[in-house]
Every structure is written in C-alpha cells, then in structure tokens.
N, C-alpha and C positions, 0 to 999 in steps of 0.2 A: 422595667422588665428587660432582661438581657436579650440582645438581638438573636433571632433564631437562624436567619439566613445571612450569608456573607455580605450581600448587598445592603443589608440593614446596618452594617457597621458604620460608625460615624466617619471613618476615613476611607470608605469605599470610593474608588477602586485603587487605592494606593497600596499595591501588592508589595509584600516583602518576602525574602527567602534567605536561607543561610548559605552563603556563597561557599564557605569552607567545606560544609557537608556535601555540597554538590560537585565540588571541584574535581575529585578523582573520576567520577562517572562522566562529567562533562568532557574532561580531557580524553577519556577513552572513546567517547562518541566522535569528537573532533578528529582524533587520529584515525579511527576506522573510516570515517567519512572521507578523509584524505586518501587513504589506501584504496577505497572503492573508486574514487574519481581517477586515481592513477591507473587502476586496472582498466577502466573504461576507455582510457586513451589508447590502449593496445588492441582494442576490438575494431574490426573492419567496419566501414560505414553501413554495409547491408546488415551485418549482425547487430550493430548498434541500434539500427532502426527497429529490428525485430525485437530486441531486448526492451527497447523503450515501449513498443506496442504492448508487449506482455505486461510490463510494469503498470502502464496506464490502465489496461484492461482489468488487471487484478485490483487496482485501486478503486475503480468505479464499481465493480461487481461486489467487492467486499464492503465498501462503504455503505452500499444499499443493504447488504446482508446484515450489517450491524443493526439496522433499523427493522429487520425482518422482511425485507422485500427481495424477492428472487427475480433477477433480470434475465432477459434473453441474451445470453453471452454472445451468440453468433451475430446478433443484430448490433450489439455494442462494438464488437470487434470490427465489423464492416464499417461502421461510422468512423471509428478511429483510423482504420487503415486508409480510408480514402483521404482523410485530412493529412495523414503522414506521408501520402504518396506511395503507399505500399500496395502491391497487387496481392489479392487474396484468392486462393484457389476456389473456395466456396463462398460466393458472394451472397450471403444471407441478406434478405431484404431488411432495410433499416426502418426504424419506427421514429415517430416524433420524439418518443422518450429517449431512445438511444442517441439521436442527433443532439438533443438538448444536453444530455449528460456528457457527450464528447465535447460539445462547445464549451461547457462549463469548466471541465478540467484543463482543456487546452488553453482556454483564455487565461486561467490562473497561472499555468506554468510557462506557456509560450510568451505571454505578454506580462512577464513579472515586473518589467520596468515601468509599466503604466501605473499611475497612482490609484490607490484604493479610495473609492468614494461611496457614499450611500447609494447613489444612482447605479453604480456598478454592481453593488450587492443586490439591488432590486432587480436588475437585469439577470443576474445569476439565478435569482429565485424564479423568474419567469422561465428560464431554461430548464430548471429542475422540474417544473410542472407545466409542460407545454400544452397538454391536452386537457383543458378543464371540462370539456363537454362530455367526456366518457369516463376515463379511468378514475378521476377524482371528484366527479360531480356529486356523489353521495356524501362526500366529506365536507363539501363547501369550504374549500381552502381559499383564503384571500391570497391571490397570486400577485407577486410584484408589488406588494404593499405590506406595511407592518401589521402585526396581529391586532385583534379587536380588544374591546374593553374588559371582557370577562377574564378572570384570573387564569394564568397559565400554570398548570400544575402537572406533575408526573405522579400518578396515583396507582396503587395496587391494593389488593385485598378486597374484602366484602364491601358492598354498597353502603351498609349501615355502619361499618367500622373501617373506613378507608385509611390506608397508610400513605401519607404525603411524603414522597421521596425528595421532591424538589418543587419549589415555587419560584417563578421568575419575577423580576422587578415589575411593579405595576405599570400599566399602559401609559398612565400620565407621566410625562417627562421622558418617555422612551426615545423620542427623536434626539433629544439632547444627549442622552446616555450613549446612543449609537454614534452620534457625531464625535463625542469625546473619545470613543474607542477608535474611530477612523483616524482622527487627528493624531492619536498616540501611535497608531500603526504606521502612519507616514513618517512622523518625527523620529520614532525609535529606530527606523531603518538606518539612520545616519548617526545613531548614538554609539560611539566607539566603546563605551564602558559596558554595553549590554551585548552579551554573546548572542549571535543569530539563532542558535538552537534554543537558548532560554527564551528569546523573543517569540519563537514559534510556539513554545509551550505556554507562555503567558497569553498570547493571542487566542490559542485554542480554548483555554479555560475561561477567559474573559467573555469571548463571544458566545460560547455555549451557555454561560450563566445569564447573559442578557436575554437569550432566547427570543430574538426580535420578531420571529415569524410564526404563523399558525402551525406550520409543519416544515420539515426540511432543515431544521436548525443544525442537527448533527452532521448532515452531509455538507452543508455550507461551512460549518466549523472545520471539517477535515479538508475541504477545498482551500480555505484560508490558510490552514497549516501548510498545505502543499505550496501555496503562493509564498509564504514566509520562508520555507526551506529553499525554494528556487531562488529567492532574493538573496538568501544567505550564501548560496553556492555560486550566485551570479551566472547561472546557466539554465537553459530551458529544458534540457534533456533529463528525463527522470529514469533512474535505473532501480529505484526501490519503491515499494508500496507500503506506506506505514499503516494503512487501513487493514492490511492483511494481518499484521501483528496485533492490532487492536481487536480484530475479530477473534483471534486466537485466545484473547483474554477478555472477552466481552463482559463477563460478570465482574471481573476486576476493574474494568474501565468504568462501568456504572457505579461500582462501589467507591472508588477513589474520588469520582466526581461528587457523589452524594456526600461523602464524609468531608470533602474540602469545602463544599458549598454551605455546610453547616458549621464551619470552623472559623478561625480568625483569618486575617489577611496575610498571614504567613503561609505561603503555598509551597513550602519546601517538599512536603509529601507528594503533592501532585506533580511537581517538576521532576522528582525522583522517578515516579512511575512513567512519566512521559519520556524521559531520557532512556530508561531501561527498555521501553518499548521501541523507541527509535533505534537503539543499538541492535536489538534483535532483527529489525528490518534491514539494517545495513549488513549484518552478518549473513542473512539469507540471500541478499543480492550478491554479495561477494562469492558465496558458494555457487550461485547460479552462473555467474560470469566465469568463475574458475572452471566450471564444467564445460562451458562453451569454448573457452580458450584451450582446455585440455583436448576436447574433441577435434578442434581445428588442428592442433599440433600433431595429434595422432594421425589424421588423414594426410597431412603433409608428409609425415615420415613414411607412410605406406602407399603413397600415390602410384608407385611402380610395382606394387606387390602382386598384381594380377589375381585378384580375389574373385570368387564366384559371387553371383547375386545373393545366394543363400548365406554365404559367409559375411558379406557386407551387411545384410539385414540383421544377423545376430550381433555383429559387432556394434551396430548402431543402437540396438536395444541395450546392450551392456554400457555403452557410452552415455546414453540418455539417462540411465538410472531411473529414479523416481518410482512411482507405484508399479509401473510395468517393467522395471529393470530387475536386475538380479544382484541385490546387495551382497548376498553370500556367494557370489560367483555362479557359474553355470556348469552343469554336468552333462554327460552324453545324452541322457534321456531328455533333458530340457532342450538341448540343442536340436535334437530330433523333432521335438514338438514345435519349436519356433520356426525352424527352417523347413519343416514338412518334408523330411528326407528319411531314408531307411536308417536302421541302426548302424549298419556297416558304413554308410556314407557319412553319418554323423561322426563316427570314430575317426574316419580318414580326414574329414574336414578339420577336426580339432587338432589332429597331429600336424596337418599343414600349417594351421594358424600358430601352433607352437614353434614350428621350424622357422616361420617367417618373422617371429618375434612379435606377433600381434597379441598373443595371449601368454600368460604364465601360469604354471601350476600353483595351486594354493596348498598350504600345509595339509597333510593327510593324504591318503592314497587309496589304492584298491578300487573297489567298485564305486566308492563315493568320491572319486577324484573330481575336484572342481577347478574351474579355470576362471581367471579374471583378466581384465585389460592390462597389458604391459605398456604403460605410458612411456613415451620416449623421454629421455632426460632433457631438461630445459636447455 
C-alpha cells in the first residue's frame, strides 16, 4: 500500500526541493531582507527598541491567534517592555502566561547563538503552558514532556465520519526522530550550500510534522522559525513578525501543510508558500519603518514651525496613517472634528499649514478640497 503520510515515505526525512524553481523568489527575499536591515540601521535607538517591541508583540499575539487563542495584549506588552528595558505609560499587570510567552520568544531571538537541544525545547514548552493548575487543567496537557501513546491527529467533520487532515508519526521512536531534527538544526546552521531562509522553511515544516507535544506544536514551530531567521541574520533584534502574515492566510497555511504532509518528500510547494509569506512580512516591516523615518524627517524639518497643539495633533494623525489615519487626505470638516475647533479656525489652520509647507493640496478643489502631508525631500 502506498504511504499516506510523508513520514511513512521510506526516505523520510530526506527532503528535496527544486532549487531553480525557488531561485527567483529566494533572491527577492534575500534582497528585501537586506534592504530592511539597511533601513533599520538609520533608525534611532529609542525608535528601534519601540519597533522591536511592536514586532515581538505582534508575533506573540498573532501566533496564538492562529491557534484560536486571544491573549491579553496589554499584559504581553508589559512583559516584553520590562525585558527590553522600555518604560510603558500604562503598566498592565502581567500574568504567568504573558511572562512565559515573552521568555519564549526572547530566548529564541536574543539567545540565537545558543545550541538547540531537546532540553531547551522542553523548557520552551513549560514556558508556553506555565499555569497547569487553572487555564489548562481541563485539557490535561503533558507539559515539558513529549506527547503520550495515543495517536496524534488533526480531525474535523462529524464524529461518525471524521476527516483526518493530519496524523503525526507514532509515539514509539519519537525521541530519536526529535533528536535527528535537533542534530540537523545544529549542523545545517554551518552548511554553506543551504540558504538560511530555506533552512528556516525546512525547520518549520519538519518540526510541525513531528508534532512532538500534546499541544503548542504550532507556536513552538513558529518560535523555531524565528530562531532560524535570527541565526540567518546573525542579529537578535526583530523588525518583522512572520506570524502576522501567516494569520492573514491562515486557511492557506493549513491547506499547504496538509497537502505537503500527504505528498512526496519534494517540498518545493511548501517552500514557495513559506518564502512568499516571509516576503509579505518583510514588505510590511519596510512600510512601517519607512513611515517612522518619514515622520521623524517631517518633524525635524518643522521643528521651528511654531504650530498649535491642534495642528500638531492633526498632523500626527495624518503621519501615523493606519485605520485612524486619512488615506484620502483630510478636508476642513474632518480637521474641525479631529482638532475640535470651529469651522473658521479649521479653515485658518489649514491655510497656515499650507503656508508653512506642512500640507499640500490634493488634486480637485472647491468644497471638497483635501490636504495631505507634504513630506520634505530626502
């Protein structure tokens, strides 16, 4: 009978991929990664720390969201901020959960030079589930130890007609399989012929397929990916959160994993998906840092412009963009609402901002005249 799962293949885990097919995408990822790291070198230390905090926070929160868990964002932020030496205005009380998750990601990224061992993975698992007595008691998770003897399956559908999306390798021999993975992870770090980004993709797929724990396998897989990426870049500071892009295509993530785990040991399709997702993460981070740098340049150019508090507030809203920004520019009525001033004052303020070069008129005119930030030339 033909093998149904990839780990049943006779040459498991001897993965293969089509290097020529991956080459253009891999080259684009490497170039984008280089540009991002170059951009981060121009950010001040305080902005760099804040950007890192935001990226780490996004990574933790979205990695849990992929598994359907909603975390207390304020608590996780407080745990991270304290470890990064950042003062937070609103010190939300931390929980054992947020402390464990902060420990986990920072150990992977800050201590990327430390060897990966089975013992380190078991400690990570303990950090992932720090409070066995309350939150997880009803699920009886084996914490800090490998899963039990019962089959590990991902199932959906009716009880009488279940659909098995994935089945992990049997418990017997799991210690050896995990040790083989750890040995490869350490040896491959110094393998010149293996690109670090492909290594991260292989590690992700291999570990999540082993599924060595009762629970938390997905989160530990993504933490391992962050470790591999930090090792590839040889720096601890993280400016992008790959889990955000995975969450954006959560259905696609599970679909490519399922398809690849039922296929041959040629994992080109998985690596293509992985690199495309990584590339989106890098582009998102570049846009965020470009926004930060643009805002910094703007305020440096207008540090002597003698603006009112209301004008500064509106300009910051425009500079920050995002959900609360004004992508289509701002008109007098919107200025009036944001600044909480009269119609006449809003009109006068906008005229002053135009005169000082802070804003520029957008195409179109009349009553619908809109204004946007006039960024200083580099």
